[in-house]
N, C-alpha and C positions, 0 to 999 in steps of 0.2 A: 676255858674254865678253869675255876678256881683248882688246883691241884688236889687238894685234899676231899673234894667230892668226886673226882677222879678215881682216887684210890679206892673211895670207900664203894664205887661200884663195881671194880675187881672182883671184890669178895662178896656183894651182894649178887653177881651175876648169877651164879649157880642156884639160885632158889629164887629169882626174882619172879619168873613166869609161875612159881606156885601161890607164892605170898600176893602175887597182884591177881589171881584167877577172878577174881571180885569185879575187876573193871569192865565195863561193857564196851571192848573192843569193836564187836559188831555193830553195834548202835551208833559208837562216834565213827567208822568209817563210812556207812551208809549216810550219816549225817555230812560229812565231810564233802563226799559226792554228790550228794544234792547241792551242797551249796556251791561247790566247783562248778556245776553245771548250771546253776542260775546266772553263773559270772562267763559262761560260754566254753567252758573248759569241761571235754568232754573225753579226751584221750590226749594223748601225747605225754612228755616225760615230766615227771615231778619230782621234785628232791624233799625225803623225807630227812628233817633236822633232827639230830638226839634221836635217832632212832630206837636205841636201845638194843631189845633182843629181836627186832622187827615185827613186832605183830603188825602195828597200823600198816607199814611198807607192804608185808605181805597180803592184807586185807585189800588195800588199793590196787594193788598188781593183780589179784583176783578178779578186781571188778574193771579192768581194761585199761590200766594206766602204766606206762612204762617207768620203773621207779629206779632211784639211785637212794640210798641210805646212809647216812652218816652221822657216826658216834665216835666220842673222843674213847671210849673202852673197848678195848682188844677184847676181853672176856665176854662182854654182851655182843660185839658181833660175830664173836665165834659161835655164839648160840644160834645168831641170827642165821648166819649161812648155813648150817646144818637142819635149818627148817626151809630152805630153797635149796635142794639137792642138784636141780636142773640149771642153777647159776644164772636163772633170769635179773635178778636183781643185781645190780652195782653195790656193794657197801665198801665203805671208805672209813678210813680209821680216822678221824681229823676232828679237830675242836672247831665247834660252831661259831666261834669269833675270829677263825684264821682258814676258813674252808675253802678250796677252790675247786672249780668244776672247770670242763673243757669246753664248757659252752654254755647258753643261757637255756632256761626251762621255762614251761608253761606255767607253772606253779610250784611254790615251797610251802610245804608243812610242817609244823612246829607244836605236836599235840602234847598232854599229859602233863602241864605246867612244867614243861623243861626250860622254858625261858627263866622262871625264877631260882634257877639254879646259877644263872648270871648274877654275880653278888656286886655291881655296880653300872648306876646307869651309862658311863662309858662303855663299858662291856657290851650292854643291849644295845648301843650306839652302833658301834662295831659292827656288830651281828646282823642289825637291820641296813645297815651301808652295803655288806654283803649280799645279802639277801637282795637289794635293790640292784645291784651290778649285774647278778646273774640270773634276774627274771629276764624274758621275752619283753618287749614293748607291751605295755599293758597287762604284763603277766599278774598272777595274783598269789598273794602272801596270806596264809591262814594259819591263825595259833591261838592259843588261850595262854591265859594265866592267873595267877593267884593273886586276888588282890591283899593290901594290907589289912584290910577289915577280916578278910577270913583268917588270917594268921592271928590276929589279935583277940578277935570276937568268938571265932567258931572251932579253933586248934587252940590255942593259948598254951596254957601250961596245964597238960596232962598226959598221963600215962596209959598207952593202951598197949594189951599183951593179948595173945591168941597160941593155944597149944594144939599141934596137930599131931598127927602120929609120924612122921619122919622130919620135921621140922616144929620151931616155935620161936617166937619172938617177944622181945619186949620195945615198946616205941617209947622213950622218955623226951618228951616233946618242951621246949621254951622258947619264946618270942620275946626279943628285946626292941621295945619301941623305940629306942635312941637311935640305933643303927637299922632298923627295921629287916633283921637279920632273925629266920626262925631257924634253931638250932635243933635238931634230932639227933640222940643218943639211940641206935640202934643195937641191941644184944640178940644176936642168933645164935639158935642151937639146931645144928643140922646131923642127921643121921650118918654116920661113915660105912659104906656097905653094909652087909646084914649080920655084922657082928652085936648090933644093938648099943652101938658106942655114939657118943654124940660130939660134935667139934663146936666149940664155943668160937664165934666171932664177933667181935666189936666194931662198930663204925659210926661215924660222926657225919651226916648230912646237914648241909646247909642251904638255905634259899632265901633269898629276899622278898618281901611284899613290895608291889608296886601299885600307884594309883593310876587310875584308869587316864588321867589329865596329863601324867607324866609319861605313859607309852604313848600316847596320839600325839604328843609334844616330840619324843623322840622319833616316832615316827616320819614326820614332816622332817626335821632336819636331815632324814637320811634320805628323801625325795620320794618316799611314798606317800600317797594319800590314802584316806580312811574312807572305806566304801559302809562299812557297818561296824557296830560295836551292839554285841547282845550278850543278855545270859543265856545261861544253857537252855533255861526252858523258852526264852524265844528263838535261840536257834533248833528246838524242837529235839534237843539230844538230853541224853540222862541227866536229871536235875541234878545240880553239885551249887550249892549255896558260897556265893563270893568268888566264884571261877567266871572270867569274863572270856568271849570269843571274839576276835576282831578278822575281819576281810579287809586288806589294803592292796594297793593297786600300785604297779611302777608305770612311771608317767614319764620320765626325763627323757628314755630313749625313743621315747614314740615323737617327743617334740623333736628332738635332735636329728631323727630320720625323716622328720617332715622337713624341717629346715636346709638338711644336708643332701636329702634323695637318696642315704646310704641304706642298703639291707641289713638289718639285724643279723646276728650270729648266728641264730639258728636258720636265719632264708639263707645265707651264703652257706650253711652246711648241706641244704636241700640242694641248693644250686652244686654244689661239687658232688 
């Protein structure tokens, strides 16, 4: 992930959950479980990429899955681990373009437009290839992303502000159509202790808009087959115009296993 985005989330982490309290994580988790079950995945090991403070990771764990959460921000992961005092979830500090697992998993999830923080198609392709590599034969990759249309026509050039008792923010947004990069300047005012003093933090968050056809082409290059592309409404998830949900499947290892007759890495683990 771009270093600038990583640095942004180190400062943002302290107030991330409070400012994102309007995100319907429970509804998203229910929808993800429903879709995974449609593709035959009702239990087993799942890797949640760009897991942030672990909200989706924890909700999927509570629904019976064994979870691995991966994020590049140590500050976000520190908060995630505090939400899991029993240590049921393995949280790893890794970049989603360079992550490593000990074996394959039944599914990989990537939620909350985290894909858009990859600022070039080459980065997206590398991440897709790693996902393909670490999926079980026939495993499922479930993710969402914001389209270029959303950044250009729905978010565009606007300023959003909100004032709360212990923190406030000003969100100044700009979309560059030539580069397809959405640039958000975030100014935070965060209360420090009980003295009524506020600390000012300034961050810049960069995301890139992608077209559906571009994402589908990159999935194909990475060896993943596309099972479904849906709007949030079609997926029966909280409506979010300009966001698409994609279900992709690993295919190459299944064919290799069929040709060579060798078990997958997860099957080898079970045998051992």
